[in-house]
N, C-alpha and C positions, 0 to 999 in steps of 0.2 A: 607312341602306342595309343591305340584307340580304346578308351574306357567306356564301360556301360553307362549310357544316360540313365538307365534304370536305377543305378546305385548312387552316382556321384554328383550329378548336376543339380541345379536349383529345383528341378522337378522332383527330385528326391523320392524315388520309389521306395516305399517301405516294403521290403520283400520278407514276408513271413515264411515260416519254415515248412509247413506241411504241403506236399506237392500234389499236382493233378494225378488222379488215379489212372489216367491213360499212360503215364510214364512207368513202364514195367521193367526198366533196366536195373534190376536189383543187384546184379553182379558187379556193377561199377560203383565202388565206394565213394567216388567223387561226385556222384549225382545226388540231388535231393529227391530220392525215391520215395514212393508213398509210404506213409506211416501206418502201422497197424491201428485200427480204430480204438484199440484198448489203451495205447500209450497216450497219456495226456500230460500237459504242463499247465498248471493253474497258477494265477497270481495270488500270493498270500500278502494281503495288506496288513500292516502292523501299526499300532498306536505309536505316536512319536516317542522316541527314546531321548530323554534329556540327561545330558551328562557334561560336566565341566563347563557349564554355561552355554552349551549349544544344543540344538535339537536336530534329530535325524528321523525322517519318515520315508514312506514310499511302499514298495512291494518287492517281493523276491519270488523266484520260481519254486514250484514243488512238482516233481515228476511222479507219475504213478502209472501202473499198467505194465511194468517190465516183468518178464518171466522170472528173472533173477532178483528176488526181493532183497537179498543182502546187498547187491550192487545198487539197487534202487535206494536203499537207506544210505549207502555211502555217498551217492550223488547228492542226495538231499542234505546230508551233513556238510558236504563241501559248500553248497549254496548258503547254508546258514553260517558257516565259518567265515565265508567271504563277507556276509553282512556284518558280522562281528568285527572283522578287520577294517571295513569301511567306517564303522562307528569309531573305532580307535583312531584311525587316521583323521577323521573329521574333528574329533576332540582335540587331538594334538595340534591341528592347524587352525582351531577355532572356526570351523566351517559348518554353517547350518546347511545340511545336505538333504537331497532327495535321491532315493535309490530306485533303480529299475533294472530291467534286463531285456535282451534281444536274442531270439533264436536265429542262428545263422543257418544251421542245417539240423533237421530232425527226420530220421527215417528208421526203419527197423534195425539198421546197422550202426548208424552214426548219430551222435549228438554233438553239436558245436554251438556253444551258447556264451554270450558275454553278459557280465553284470557290471553295472555302471553306477557311479556315485557323482552327482553333480551338485554344486552348492556355491554359496557366497561366504567369503570370509566375514565373520561377525564384525559389524561396525563399519564395513567399507561402503556398501550400498552402490557400488559402481562396477562396471565390467572388469575393471582392474582387479577386483576381488574374486572373480570367478575361478573355481578350482574343480577339476574333474579327474576321476580315476576310472580305469577299466581293468577288469580281469576276465580271462576267458577260461571256459571249462570245455575240454574236448574229450569225448569218450567213445570207445569202441563198444557198443551195446551188445553186439553178437558175442564177443569174447570177454565181456565184463571187465574192462580195464580202462584206466584213465590214460589218455594220450598226452605225451609230452611234446615239446618242440623237436626233440630228437626223433620221436615216432613220426612226426609230420614231415620229416626230411627237409626242414628249413634250410639246412646247410647247402642243399642242392641248388638253392636259388643263387647262392654266391653273394659275397659281401658287396662287390663292386656293382653287380647287377641290381641288388636291393637298393643301393643308394641312387642308382640311375633312375629306377622306376619311381621311387618315392619323391626324389627331387623334381623329376620331370612332371609328376602329377601335380605337385603344389605350384610349380612354375606355370603350369597350364591355368591354374585357378588364380594365382596371385599376380602373374606377370612379373615384370622386372621393376615396377615402380615402387613396390613396398620394400623397405629396407630391413624389415624385422623377421619375415617368415622363415628364412633359412636358419636363423638361430633358435627357432622354437619347434623344429620337427626332429624326429629321431635321426641321429647321425652317428651310428655305432662306429667305433674306431677299430673294432676287431670282430671276427666271427663269434667269439665268446659273448661280446656285448650284444650282437644281433640276436643271439639265441635267447637272451633274457627278455626280449620284447614279447608283445601279445599277438598271437597268431590264431587263426581259425580256418574253417572250411565254409565257403559260401558259393552256391551256384556252380559247384565243380571246380572252384578255384581255391588255392591257398591264399588267404588274405591276411594283411596285417591290420591290427586295430591301432590306427594312428590317432593320437589325441594331442597333437602339437597345437600351435597357435598360428594357423595360416593367415596371412595378410594382415594380422594385427597382433601385437603383443598383449593386448588387453582382454582378449576373449579366447575361449577354447571350444573345440568341437571334436566329435568322433568321426573318423573317416575309415571306411573299409576299402583298403587298397589291394586289388588283385595282383598277385605277383606271378602266378603261373597256374596252369591246369594241374590238377592233382588226380591221379588215377588209382587203380587197385593197389593195395599195399601202401597207399599214400606216397607213391613215387611221383616225383615231379616229371611232367610230360613236356615235350617240346611244343613250340607254337605259342601264340598269344593267348591270354586268358579268355575264357568263354564270354561272349557278349550276348546279352539277352535282348536288348533293344538298341537300335542305333538311332541316329538323329532323324533319319527318314521315317522310321516307325513312329516315333513320338510326334512328328509333324502331322502324320496321317491321322493319328488319334485326335490331336487337337482340332484338326479340320472336321472330323466326324462328329465330335460332340458339340460343335458350334455351327453346323450346317454350312461349313466353308467360310464363316465370317472371321475366325481367328487363325492366326498362323504362328503366334508366339505364346509363351507360357504366361505372360502378363501383358496388360495393355488397357485400352479404353474403347468404349463403343457407345452408340446411342441406340437404345432398344427401339425396335420398329413397331411394337404393339401399342404404343401411345400411353402406356401406364406410367412411364417415368417422365419427369420434367427436367432431367439433367443427364449429363454424361455419366456412365457407370464404369468403374474400374473393375477389372477382373484379375484373378490369379489362379493358376492351375497347378495342382500337384498330382503326381502319380503315386498310387498306393496299391499293393497287392494284398487285398484283405481275405482272399480265399485260396491263397497258396498255390496258384496254378501257373506261376511265372508269367502271367499276363496281367497288366495293371488295370485296376479300376481308377477312376478319376475323381479327385476332390476339387470342385470348382467353387470359388468364393467370389461373390459380387459385393461391391461397396458403392452406395449411391445416396440418394436423398431419402427423407422420411416418406415422401409420397411413393417412392419405388418399393421400399421394403419395410415400412412401418417404423416404429421407434428405434429398432436396432440399426437401421440404415444399412443393412447388409444381410446376406444369407450365405450359408455354405451347404452344398449338396454333394452327395456321393453318387456317381453314375457307374453302372455296371453293364457291360455288353452281354446281350443274350445270344443264344446259338444262331440266331438269324442276323446278327451283326448290328442290332438296334441297341442304342444306349438308353437305359432306363434308370430313373431316380429310385434309389433304395433307402435313402435316409436324408433328412434335411435338418439343419441347425440354424439358429440365429448366429450371426457372424461372431458375436462376442463369446459364444459358448466354447470355442476353442476345442474341438474334438482331439483327443489323443488316442493313438493306436497302440495297443499293448501287444507284446509278443505272445501272450497266452491266447488260446483259441477255444471255441466251442462249436461243435458241429461243422468243423472245417473252415470257420471264418474267424478273423481276428476279433478279440474283445476291443470295445471302444469305451473310452472314459471321457466324460465332459465335466466341465466345472463352471459354475456360475456363482460368483462371489466365493463363499466358503463351502458351497454345496457340491459334492462330487456325485456323479451318477455313472454306474457301470452298465453298459449295454452289451448283451450277448445274443448271438444269432441262435434262434430257436429252430432253424431248419427252413424257415420261409421269410423271416424278418427279424430285425433287432428289437429286443424288448428289455425293459429295465430289470436289473438284477441288483439286489441290495449289496452294498459294500460293507462287509463285516470285518472289522479290524481286530486282529489278535494282539496279545501282548507278547512281544518277542523276548525270548529268554536270553537277554544280553548278559554276557559275562564281562564285567568291568576289568580293565587292565589294572595292574598294580599302580601304574602312574596315575590313573584316574582316582583310585582309592586314596593314594597319598595326597593328591591335590585337595580332595574333600577333607581329609584329616588335617592338613595344614591350615585350611580355612577354619575348621572347627576349633583347633588349638588357639588360633589368634582371637576368635570371637570369645572363647572361654576366658582368655587372658583379660580382655576388655570387660567382660561381665564380672570377673573376679574383682576388678577394681571397683566396679559399681556396687558390689556386695560388701565392699571393704574387707574382702578376704585377701589381704595384701601378701600373706605368706604364700598362698597358692600362686599368685601372680609372680611373685619374686622367684619362686622355684622354677617357673617356666622360662626364665631368662638366663642367658649365658653369663657366667661369673665375670667375664671381661667387660660387660656393659651395665650390670645391675648394681655394682658397688655393694656397700654393706646394707643390711636390712633396715637398720635404724634410719639411715639417710633415705632409703627407698620409700619407707612408709611415713616419712615426715610430711607435714603440711606443705613444705617447700617443694616437694616433688609430687608423689601420688596420694599422700595421706589425706589431702583435703577433699578428695572426690567422695561424693555421697551417693551418686547413681550414674548409670550410663545407659545409652540407647544406641544400638547398632542399626544402621540402614542396610537391611539385607539385600536390597536391590543394587547397592553400590559396592559390591565385593568382587574383586578380580584376583585371579591367581595365575601365576606363570611359572612354568618349570624352568629352573636355571640349570640343573643337572639331575641325575637320577635321584638324588637325596636332598637337594636344595631347592626351595621355592620362594617366590616373592608373592606376598599377599597385600593387596591395597584395600583398605577398609575406611569407610566414612562412618563416624559415630558422634553422638552428643556426649559431652562430659559435663556434669553438674558439680561445680567446685566452688562453694561459698568463699573459701579462703583465697583462691586465685582467679576467680571469675569463670563463668560458664562459657563453653565454647563448642563449636561444631568443627571437628577435626577430620582431616583425611591423612592417614599415616600409611607409610609403606614399611611392611615388616619383611625381614629376611628370616626364614625359619628352616631348620633342617632336622632330619632324623638319621644322619650319617652314622651315628654310633648306637642306633637302636632306640633312642628316645628323642622326643621332640624338644628342640631348644630354639628360642628366639635369639638370633645373633645380632640384630640391629633393628632400630625403630627410627624412621626418618619422617619428619613432618612435611607434607606436601602442601597442605592448605589449612587455614584457620579462619573461622568466622565467629564473631561474638554472639552469644545468646543472651537474651534477657532473663 
């Protein structure tokens, strides 16, 4: 099967959702028909949410301009609920995450949108720790209803055909030399399993949101795999999926933007203008920033300081005008790494750049991109009970240590299980805890792990000042539970001990 260069290859066209106004076929629900100018989807940036030792930040969609305000509110509540679910999942997996979204289709009738959570498992620092989640939201805007996989007629694809398409796609990318990829892509054993995957509508196709680990078990990526054309009533249609650009189209564009000098999406050349003193490397990506199903080009050069100044590189975006001429509409220093958001303004994708810790949002004002302030809101995150319990488990253990430091031995004694605390006289004697005169907890060295719904392990490092038995810096592992409605320390095991003066 021949797949769209526009979506899948390294050129990676970012196809945004709002379509060319010349496309008037609004009766075909499978097409990305033009959206009413009133309907908007804006990015809502939020302050980092810190919970259970991890941080989650990013942005999420907010839709406005629908005639049915009740359904508009329902969609926005789904978007925020998905953010909440991502935060829960990130906390459970100890993943520091960034959230974003992509619009697959948006017109007066159909919304198909994916929300994504990408992050790194806390403490790993390598690609083996990368984790990614995707959820799709499909909606019939005309009839104000959320579309399920049943509504999208996913079953009509057929289980065996689904496997053939997905496996064939990744074999195309990965070849036969990599031993891992087949174990890390979706391989549903039944139609019921297939129906639980993430599907959407893009470019008139039913697509699967595949986030397996192609060609490497260590990294993840999102792939939109077209399964079939989708027509009115979301019926699966015969024939291959729609193809927006083929390899000949892309080769022609590459030749046009380079005056015939380039034929590949990346390579090297020696500029003829005499301004450079060395070979320049180039890389080309296709992006659709104005939603017309024809790509703009992002071209990046890397060379010497003489060529491009201290950044040693530059990135420009080129757009073709009605006369077929390619014009530069925006330029960056190579290290500014432009990111293209799914949200839009005046028919063009929003662009975000980052230099060090400074983010800049660029929005199209009708004739050019201009800076727009990034205003971050506080997301009204509802913590899970598990998150609340973890925090309380930590608080109880810290309180136990502080009770010892305050010489409130009775309170510390009451927090412990009868099976490990013994009698109070022994517990409070100088041979055990009674010699402690003060304690100090290292708040940055506290870790908590959920063993079950009501049992947690808490690892704490603290100083204990004990003239009778010697001062020490201890790292202890506590097992604590609230299975019977009150918090009880079941065990205390010493992991490390250092002498203090």
